[in-house]
Structures are given as C-alpha cells and as structure tokens.
C-alpha positions in Angstrom: -0.2 0.1 0.0 3.2 2.7 0.8 4.8 1.7 -2.0 1.1 2.1 -4.4 0.6 5.1 -2.5 4.3 6.6 -3.0 4.2 5.7 -6.7 1.0 7.7 -7.0 2.5 10.5 -5.5 5.0 10.7 -7.9 3.6 10.9 -10.6 2.5 7.0 -11.6 4.3 3.9 -12.9 5.6 5.7 -16.3 7.7 8.5 -14.5 8.2 7.6 -10.3 11.0 5.5 -11.0 13.1 8.6 -11.9 11.7 10.3 -8.8 13.0 7.2 -6.9 16.8 6.6 -8.3 19.8 8.6 -6.5 19.4 12.1 -7.4 15.9 12.1 -8.4 13.4 14.6 -6.8 11.9 12.3 -4.4 14.2 12.1 -1.3 13.9 8.3 -1.6 17.4 7.5 -3.3 16.8 4.3 -4.2 20.8 3.0 -5.5 20.4 0.3 -8.3 21.9 -2.6 -7.1 20.1 -5.8 -8.3 19.3 -9.0 -5.9 21.2 -11.5 -3.8 20.1 -15.0 -5.3 18.6 -17.3 -3.1 20.6 -20.7 -4.8 24.2 -19.7 -3.8 24.1 -16.6 -2.5 25.1 -14.9 -6.0 24.1 -10.8 -7.1 22.4 -10.9 -10.1 21.5 -7.6 -12.3 23.9 -5.5 -10.3 23.5 -2.5 -12.2 20.2 -2.0 -14.2 17.5 -2.4 -11.4 17.0 -2.1 -7.8 14.3 -4.1 -6.1 12.9 -3.3 -2.6 10.4 -5.4 -0.7 7.4 -4.3 0.8 5.9 -4.9 4.0 3.0 -7.1 2.7 2.4 -10.2 2.0 0.5 -11.5 -1.3 0.9 -15.6 -0.2 2.5 -17.2 2.4 5.7 -17.6 0.0 5.6 -14.2 -2.0 5.6 -10.8 -1.1 5.2 -7.6 -3.0 8.0 -5.6 -4.4 9.0 -2.3 -6.3 11.6 -2.0 -8.8 13.1 0.5 -10.4 15.2 -0.2 -13.7 18.2 2.3 -14.8 17.5 2.5 -18.2 13.8 4.0 -17.8 11.4 6.1 -15.6 9.5 3.2 -14.7 8.7 2.0 -11.0 7.0 -1.3 -11.4 5.3 -3.1 -8.5 5.1 -7.4 -8.2 4.8 -10.3 -6.6 7.7 -12.6 -5.7 9.4 -15.7 -3.8 10.7 -14.2 -0.5 13.2 -16.2 -1.0 15.4 -13.7 -2.7 17.7 -11.0 -1.3 16.0 -7.4 -2.4 16.6 -4.1 -0.7 14.5 -3.4 2.4 14.0 0.2 3.3 13.3 1.1 7.1 11.4 3.7 8.0 10.0 5.5 11.0 6.6 5.8 11.4 
C-alpha cells in the first residue's frame, strides 16, 4: 500500500522510477543494486535494476516488491518469492 501511494504521489508508474533513483526529486535515493539469488548467494542484475521488498505478503511464500530500472523512468510493483535477497528500506513511523 505504501509503495502504491508513493508511486501515485510521484506521478504514476511511468515517471516515478526517475524520481526514486539517487539524485531524483523524491528523497528516496534508490540505489540500483540488483538482488541476491536464493540458491548459491550470487548477485544478479547489479547495475540495471533495483528491488525493494514491501512489508505486505501476497501469499505465504510471496511478498510484494517495487523495482526501478536504470534504463527507463518506470517504477513497477509485483510479487515474488520471499527467499530472494531484495533491498529493504527502514522507515520510522
């Protein structure tokens, strides 16, 4: 819910990614750092994409995440297996 609200506030999925990256106008400062593979522990897509877990599950084994891409202005929300090593963002309520 918070990522959906944030993306909407920033103008929608087609422009929010640019505003969420380091140097963007949102203050989020999302570093494009890829993700860690569950099997073997290797790191993948280190430069072109950044992924952040939300705190919301979509099922017992999956959770929602947001990703931004270094090559386009989009921010995308999707669901995937919780065993992947995506970034987290700690926020004080």
